Steps between C-alpha positions, in 0.01 A plus 500: 500500500397218260772263386488642148575868453499691170670832427515711186517865399433722200676828421285813475614631164169592339183325392507122517403314184320176419832316495555603864147393581512156340862437595487617862191662650254230400724238659548710813123503547486121477797451732351709779227239548753227585803668657623773729578769244710816504466725195684829490541806282873498423552874488870490594560272204339758273776753563778344293341610172400845378197631690313819576495569875176697459326187372646233725261526797200491265645190336534333842134564581398397148677165536347442842153579366559264207600220738176531693276566202638189330393286795769510767322520835678701774328281759654184350827629350753733655535791257759767572747748355865392510660834592276545803669211677861597586578133559530445124783750464661394830516134402618585148794704634583214735480224239717697257794414724457128449482470121799525262456791261574267210164334558331833430693580184399169345126560545333490160263788571789724606699421186201566276389825662850632558574439134212729403632786712801715413826313542621524858191692613279214621389600849606302804137428583474287187792288617366492858145412390536123565628558854197712584281235339666235715422708807139541387470124474697381801333740746177301473653152483268400213462144384444608141556809288274510193708634211535480126789297369691823433516556878627155597855628530399754766338234717806281457719788618276536805562134574875551454504795740293308754742207468807720552344658809378170647838336451679778685252582777283190532146424378319829453331506161295240321576446132212635292389318188370641176136439424425472131125517471328438169514848356463606139787681335324804355689664215514851358216588265738656247806279545385154614860379525524702825307482826236766555678782682445869574857570393413410140242777479131550569367340181683176578290450816140469603491684832255398768375860502443528125141593406319292235577743215872485574498122528321475166745737332808322635372159399412625153871565448618170648723279287344174378602286198381411151193316627612156614513577873861386535669839533622616841269801492194292417583248772535786747151632420350151522672454837344821628160391369534171688545688828253785456215357289260215572605147409273462197619824343865412550446153353320641198797717406746220576315276253496776240876540539556127449274501197674816369170683477565742784408867445732712707275807490229293670751354746629843601151643546386201704815511711463873561146451631601206717794680660301821552215309667742305719692808614195720565436390862872516579520852360190611692630365830841658443342837425305479826814411697701787354214739572557430870880506545473530880325163518756349262778631723328344803501162326869535414583610855324196644691278259828666599433427868441131429802475271726684742412263784644216291792697355618620840524145634730404214706818526539460876622143455750613237631787715542263794693252287746764375543670838305820444249402770547310825445128466246292689 
């Protein structure tokens, strides 16, 4: 395995949006050219929020198809589904015994999400989420974990858990580092003070599956400003234009914003065309993949075999260290 290994996962909770694409998928595609990469569909992590069991499998396949349609190559990256490798759950249960529970209660994501649920009714999976994430990471001994800054705390906890285990049982885990790639922070179309997120509602997001008419309609409702290009909403649209339109077009609207001559109706129409044109080949490839689910499952199965060969080595070493398997 190359000296530098990358690992990351995305939860299958519905259609991915352009924020997911620019913030994660696009970078994954670039990373696979330079590193040994493991990218997984984090379906176990998708269970600690409300979900419809009848839709979950379709969401798993949809996420896998999006990965590949966006440019991840199963021959260069190991793409797999988390729940299909028992080693993830086995290591998570093991590691839970070597981390003080206080570390979990102080996690920012737990406090935020638990606060939104009924008092005292936050599920245990929400609290346990960082332990499972630590297992996801440590199984593959990655050098770097590409994350947004809101996930730094989870990688740090993985390092803490690895440190606790190594101190007690000897060197076993490497200490993964966060990888902050240059990713744009895409904001909600209707509330540009918040990151684009499915939880805010469909009109806040531009989904990767949205047809041109839907993209045009959503952008027509997007928040801007009074015309000087300084508002958060206007900056968000100009950011999207920079990534989806050609350089000259993006520069033209940037100059208009600085000169306070920008026409937001023109900007929104131009942006809608640019995003629709950009997403068209991704959408077509995804449609073809989903039309042949058996082939998609074959790709995931092959990825699972490759991932499991690495995960089992780590798990075996851990079980030997703690006495659950005979030593060398």
